[in-house]
N, C-alpha and C positions, 0 to 999 in steps of 0.2 A: 504494498500500500503507500502511495507516495506521503512523503512528509514534506511541511513547509518550515525552512529555518529564515531567521532574520538574522541579518549582517549588518552590524553597526560599525562606525569610526573608521568607513570608508575615505580613502583620500579622494580629495575633491579632483584630483587628475585622473583617478581611476576609470576604467572605462568597464561596459558590460563585459566585452571580451576579457578583459583582466580577470573578473570574478569567474566568468564561465570556466576559462582555463583552470584557474585554481580548483574549483570545485570537482571540475572532469577529470582531476587525478585521484580523487577519491571515489567516484561513483559515477552513474548515468544521471546526468541536469536534465530535469524536464522540462523547467522554464525558469528565466530568471526576471523579474523586477524591480528595474533599476529606479528610485527614488529621484524624481527630478521636480523642481520648482515649477509649477504650472504657467507660470507668467513668463519667467528666464529661461526655460529649459535648462537651468543647469541643476548639477549635481546637490543632493539633499546629505550626501555623507552616508546611505545606508541602502540595502536590497532587499528582496525577498527572493529565496534560490528553493526552489521546488526540487527535492531529491525523489529517485524512482522507487525507493524503499526505506523504511525505517531503519535498518540497519545501516544502509548507506548514509542516510541523515546523522545517525549516530557516529558513526565514524568521522564524518566530516565535521561533528562537533568536536570531538576527541582531538582531532588531527590540526584542525584550523583554527580552533579559539586561540588567540595572542598571538597569532600568526602575523609578521608583519608584510605589507604590502603596500608599495610606494611609501615606505618610512612610518607607517602608523600601524598599529598592533589592531587587527580585526576583533570584533567580538562577536562571536559564532553560538546563537542561541535556538532552540525551538519556537517558533512563531506562536504569539498566543491569538487565539479567536478575537476579531476585531467586530465588536456589536455595530450595528449600521448607525450611522450618525447623519443627522440633517446637513443637507448639502449647503454651506455658506457661498452665496454670488458676489466674488469678489469685485464686482463692477459697480456693486450699489451702496448707498450711502447706509453707514451701518448705524444711523441715528446720533450721530456725531453731528454738535452743532459746526456750521460753517469756521473756518480757522482754528480750529482745536485739534 
């Protein structure tokens, strides 16, 4: 069964391909969701990686947590299930008074 991992503290210079290559050394990477800012498209320093099995995911956590990638130690853990949130529209006034 597939397992989703959270990878934190990723260098802003890292690419999705850097992450894919690193995790593919451990096992089959099903997908990667690389966190980027919606407005700028710049990396946010985290990603979610889906490994093909629970065993491969556990091996990735054990082998890669704390591993340096482009000078920063990665934080690798099992991803928590996110509760659905209300979408915030970035283009609307959020109730603030003008000039504040």
